[in-house]
Steps between C-alpha positions, in 0.01 A plus 500: 500500500644838405378672819725449803426601857809653661351576840749273678788709364342820632427341839861389524634847416269655759590241764134415550332163544189406303308450824575859604390630161175300505412643842597853396278508190216290642510188283533138603839334486346244264386770259842665507670164450288429192595839357869445578497166320319641196206263548236772477319605184491863599556753773272783608639848450413574863721210613777607264475854639531372856803290405668800339422728794627251758815421305558854368531374145337514158281227343781423255719405795253221588397375157726455198425408141729274298417564133351204317411522127210261564326777695419674171377191317134462422334187646473334154877551442607293800 
C-alpha cells in the first residue's frame, strides 16, 4: 500500500509512549494501535487534528505517500 503511517517515528522523536498519546487525545489504545499499524481504512480529521496538536507536528509527519503508478490506473486497466 502506498500510504504509510509514520506515527511511531514521531512518537520516538518526541519521547512519548502510545499509551500517553491515547490518553492525551481521548482515544482508546486499541484505536491508536490500529492507526499505528495502518489497519484502518480512514482517519477522522478531528482525530488527525488532535494527533498533530498533541505531537506539535503536521499531518505529513504522520502519514506518507510512496508513489505507485497503479494509483492512476482505471479499474479496467488492472
